[in-house]
C-alpha positions as CSV (number, residue, x, y, z in Angstrom):
1,X,-50.3,33.9,65.8
2,X,-53.6,33.6,64.2
3,X,-54.1,31.1,61.3
4,X,-56.1,32.4,58.4
5,X,-58.6,29.8,57.5
6,X,-58.7,28.9,53.8
7,X,-61.8,29.0,51.9
8,X,-63.4,25.9,50.5
9,X,-62.3,26.7,46.9
10,X,-58.6,26.8,47.7
11,X,-58.8,23.6,49.8
12,X,-60.5,21.7,46.9
13,X,-57.8,23.0,44.5
14,X,-55.0,21.8,46.7
15,X,-56.7,18.4,47.0
16,X,-57.0,18.2,43.2
17,X,-53.3,19.0,42.7
18,X,-52.2,16.4,45.2
19,X,-54.3,13.8,43.4
20,X,-52.8,14.7,40.1
21,X,-49.3,14.5,41.5
22,X,-49.9,11.1,43.0
23,X,-51.4,10.0,39.7
24,X,-48.3,11.2,37.8
25,X,-46.0,9.4,40.3
26,X,-47.9,6.1,39.8
27,X,-47.8,6.6,36.0
28,X,-44.0,7.2,36.1
29,X,-43.5,4.2,38.2
30,X,-45.6,2.0,35.9
31,X,-43.8,3.5,32.9
32,X,-40.4,2.7,34.4
33,X,-41.4,-0.9,35.1
34,X,-42.7,-1.2,31.5
35,X,-39.3,0.0,30.1
36,X,-37.5,-2.5,32.3
37,X,-39.8,-5.3,31.1
38,X,-39.2,-4.3,27.4
39,X,-35.4,-4.3,27.9
40,X,-35.5,-7.8,29.5
41,X,-37.7,-9.1,26.7
42,X,-35.4,-7.6,24.0
43,X,-32.4,-9.2,25.7
44,X,-34.2,-12.5,25.9
45,X,-35.2,-12.4,22.2
46,X,-31.8,-11.2,21.0
47,X,-29.8,-13.8,22.9
48,X,-32.0,-16.9,22.6
49,X,-34.3,-16.0,19.7
50,X,-37.3,-16.5,22.1
51,X,-37.3,-20.2,21.4
52,X,-34.6,-21.6,23.7
53,X,-31.9,-21.7,20.9
54,X,-28.6,-19.9,21.2
55,X,-28.2,-16.8,19.1
56,X,-25.4,-16.8,16.4
57,X,-22.4,-14.8,17.7
58,X,-22.0,-11.4,16.2
59,X,-19.2,-11.1,13.7
60,X,-15.9,-9.6,15.0
61,X,-15.0,-6.3,13.5
62,X,-12.3,-6.6,10.9
63,X,-9.3,-4.3,11.7
64,X,-8.7,-1.7,9.1
65,X,-5.1,-1.9,7.7
66,X,-2.9,1.1,8.3
67,X,-2.7,3.5,5.3
68,X,1.1,3.5,5.7
69,X,3.7,0.9,6.6
70,X,7.1,1.2,8.2
71,X,10.1,0.7,5.9
72,X,10.6,-2.8,7.5
73,X,7.0,-3.7,6.7
74,X,7.4,-2.5,3.1
75,X,10.4,-4.7,2.7
76,X,8.7,-7.7,4.3
77,X,5.8,-7.2,1.8
78,X,7.8,-6.6,-1.3
79,X,11.1,-8.3,-0.7
80,X,9.9,-11.8,-1.8
81,X,9.0,-10.3,-5.2
82,X,12.5,-8.9,-5.9
83,X,14.9,-10.8,-8.1
84,X,18.7,-10.5,-8.7
85,X,19.5,-10.4,-12.4
86,X,22.8,-11.2,-14.0
87,X,23.0,-10.6,-17.8
88,X,26.6,-11.1,-19.1
89,X,28.6,-8.5,-17.2
90,X,25.5,-6.6,-16.1
91,X,24.1,-6.8,-12.6
92,X,20.6,-5.5,-12.0
93,X,17.3,-6.0,-10.2
94,X,13.9,-7.2,-11.2
95,X,10.4,-7.5,-9.7
96,X,7.8,-10.2,-10.2
97,X,4.9,-8.4,-11.8
98,X,2.4,-11.2,-12.5
99,X,1.3,-14.5,-11.0
100,X,2.9,-16.4,-14.0
101,X,6.3,-15.2,-12.8
102,X,6.8,-12.5,-15.4
103,X,9.6,-10.2,-14.3
104,X,9.7,-6.5,-15.0
105,X,13.2,-4.8,-15.1
106,X,15.2,-2.1,-16.9
107,X,15.9,-2.8,-20.6
108,X,19.5,-1.7,-20.4
109,X,20.2,-4.5,-17.8
110,X,19.5,-7.2,-20.3
111,X,20.2,-5.4,-23.6
112,X,22.2,-7.5,-25.9
113,X,22.9,-10.2,-23.4
114,X,22.9,-13.9,-24.6
115,X,22.4,-15.4,-21.2
116,X,20.2,-14.0,-18.4
117,X,20.2,-15.7,-15.0
118,X,17.9,-15.0,-12.1
119,X,18.1,-15.6,-8.4
120,X,14.8,-15.4,-6.6
121,X,14.3,-14.3,-3.0
122,X,14.1,-17.9,-1.7
123,X,17.4,-18.8,-3.5
124,X,15.9,-20.5,-6.5
125,X,18.1,-20.0,-9.6
126,X,16.7,-20.0,-13.1
127,X,17.6,-18.9,-16.7
128,X,15.3,-16.4,-18.4
129,X,14.5,-15.0,-21.8
130,X,13.4,-11.5,-22.8
131,X,9.7,-11.8,-23.5
132,X,9.3,-8.2,-24.6
133,X,11.3,-5.0,-24.5
134,X,10.6,-1.3,-24.8
135,X,13.8,0.6,-25.2
136,X,11.9,3.9,-25.5
137,X,10.9,3.5,-21.9
138,X,14.0,1.4,-20.8
139,X,11.8,-1.4,-19.6
140,X,11.7,-5.1,-20.4
141,X,9.8,-8.2,-19.4
142,X,11.6,-11.5,-18.6
143,X,10.1,-15.0,-18.7
144,X,11.8,-17.4,-16.3
145,X,12.5,-21.0,-17.4
146,X,11.9,-22.1,-13.8
147,X,9.8,-20.6,-10.9
148,X,10.3,-20.9,-7.1
149,X,7.9,-23.2,-5.3
150,X,5.9,-20.1,-4.1
151,X,5.6,-17.2,-6.5
152,X,5.0,-13.9,-4.8
153,X,4.0,-11.2,-7.3
154,X,4.3,-7.6,-6.2
155,X,1.3,-5.4,-5.9
156,X,1.4,-2.7,-8.5
157,X,0.3,0.8,-7.5
158,X,-0.5,4.0,-9.2
159,X,0.6,7.6,-9.1
160,X,2.6,9.4,-6.5
161,X,2.9,13.0,-5.2
162,X,5.9,15.2,-4.7
163,X,7.1,14.8,-1.1
164,X,5.6,11.3,-0.7
165,X,7.9,8.7,1.0
166,X,9.3,6.0,-1.2
167,X,11.4,2.8,-0.7
168,X,13.8,1.4,-3.3
169,X,14.9,-2.3,-3.1
170,X,17.8,-3.4,-5.3
171,X,21.3,-4.9,-5.6
172,X,23.6,-1.9,-5.7
173,X,27.2,-2.8,-6.2
174,X,26.3,-6.5,-5.7
175,X,24.9,-5.9,-2.2
176,X,21.7,-7.9,-2.7
177,X,18.4,-6.9,-1.3
178,X,19.5,-3.5,-0.1
179,X,16.8,-1.1,1.0
180,X,17.0,2.7,0.9
181,X,14.4,5.3,1.7
182,X,13.6,8.8,0.5
183,X,10.9,11.0,-1.0
184,X,9.6,11.8,-4.4
185,X,11.6,14.9,-5.4
186,X,9.8,15.7,-8.6
187,X,7.6,14.4,-11.4
188,X,7.7,14.4,-15.2
189,X,11.5,14.7,-15.1
190,X,13.9,14.0,-18.0
191,X,17.4,12.5,-17.9
192,X,20.3,14.8,-18.5
193,X,20.5,14.1,-22.2
194,X,16.7,14.1,-22.6
195,X,16.8,10.4,-23.4
196,X,14.0,9.5,-21.0
197,X,11.1,11.7,-20.0
198,X,8.1,11.5,-17.8
199,X,10.2,10.1,-14.9
200,X,9.7,10.1,-11.2
201,X,12.7,11.8,-9.5
202,X,13.5,10.5,-6.0
203,X,16.4,10.7,-3.5
204,X,16.5,7.2,-2.1
205,X,20.0,5.8,-2.7
206,X,20.6,4.0,-6.1
207,X,23.8,2.8,-7.5
208,X,24.9,0.4,-10.3
209,X,23.0,-2.8,-9.7
210,X,19.9,-0.9,-8.6
211,X,18.4,-0.7,-12.1
212,X,15.2,-2.5,-12.7
213,X,14.4,-2.7,-9.0
214,X,11.0,-1.5,-7.7
215,X,10.3,1.9,-6.3
216,X,7.6,1.5,-3.7
217,X,5.2,3.8,-1.9
218,X,4.4,3.8,1.8
219,X,1.8,1.1,1.3
220,X,4.3,-1.3,-0.3
221,X,2.9,-0.8,-3.8
222,X,5.2,-0.7,-6.8
223,X,4.9,2.8,-8.3
224,X,8.0,2.8,-10.5
225,X,11.0,0.9,-12.0
226,X,14.4,2.4,-11.2
227,X,16.3,3.1,-14.4
228,X,18.8,5.9,-14.0
229,X,20.7,8.3,-11.7
230,X,22.1,11.8,-12.3
231,X,25.8,11.4,-12.8
232,X,27.4,14.9,-13.0
233,X,30.9,13.5,-12.3
234,X,30.6,10.7,-14.8
235,X,31.8,8.2,-12.1
236,X,28.5,6.4,-11.6
237,X,28.4,7.7,-8.0
238,X,25.0,8.5,-6.5
239,X,24.5,12.3,-6.3
240,X,21.2,12.2,-4.5
241,X,19.1,12.2,-7.6
242,X,17.6,9.1,-9.1
243,X,14.9,8.3,-11.6
244,X,12.2,5.7,-12.1
245,X,9.8,5.0,-14.9
246,X,6.2,5.3,-13.6
247,X,4.6,1.9,-13.3
248,X,1.9,2.9,-15.7
249,X,4.4,3.7,-18.4
250,X,6.5,0.6,-17.6
251,X,3.4,-1.5,-18.3
252,X,2.7,0.4,-21.6
253,X,-0.4,2.2,-20.4
254,X,1.0,5.6,-21.0
255,X,2.2,7.5,-24.1
256,X,5.5,6.7,-25.8
257,X,8.6,8.7,-25.0
258,X,11.8,9.3,-27.0
259,X,14.5,6.6,-27.2
260,X,16.5,6.3,-24.0
261,X,20.1,7.4,-23.9
262,X,20.5,8.9,-20.5
263,X,22.9,7.8,-17.7
264,X,22.0,4.3,-16.7
265,X,22.8,2.2,-13.6
């Protein structure tokens, strides 16, 4: 087969293209070597500062705490803040609400009592006096005469939403440090006789002795103080409906309500 000779112009064009390709190859190779050199230099400068000294270690990332806790974790966090209260014949619960040991509880637990005794989570026993009382909200503050060696105040929270999980810690029927779980069933509720209003309704079990105990959210924050149950049978048996004063109202940061005369526990 005959080969068709190329003209001089086509041959020169091919030569030129080959030279350009070779030049590009050399350029890419040189560029790659430069990138490697820059990377090595950056590593050297970052690890030794370029002066033979060791670089400071990078800080370890701080783990982000979980938004929610298990019931056991909520109890571990809040349990040391819970107090058993005996006032005359009344049995109730309280929660340490401040670093000075001030205890928040339900007013009806200590109402009219001459002697109020406390048992802290570590077993420390002490007498207490009522530092302040708000019968309209059914809350009271107690000042202990003696504090445990380590005071563990609870962390106070804010608002809650219907359907949110809650944990109640108390001393129902004398069964100290009992834990029950449930959800927020409703907000801005009133007791049967309209004695207390603006309450959190929840379905975690509560019985006589639970009054004054903390209602906690899934982060272990105190969102309310347990004060009452619905008692349609008049036998103080839990019917699946309990009430708590929101923590804001218990601390006096919300509006006044009418005097309390609802069913108490």
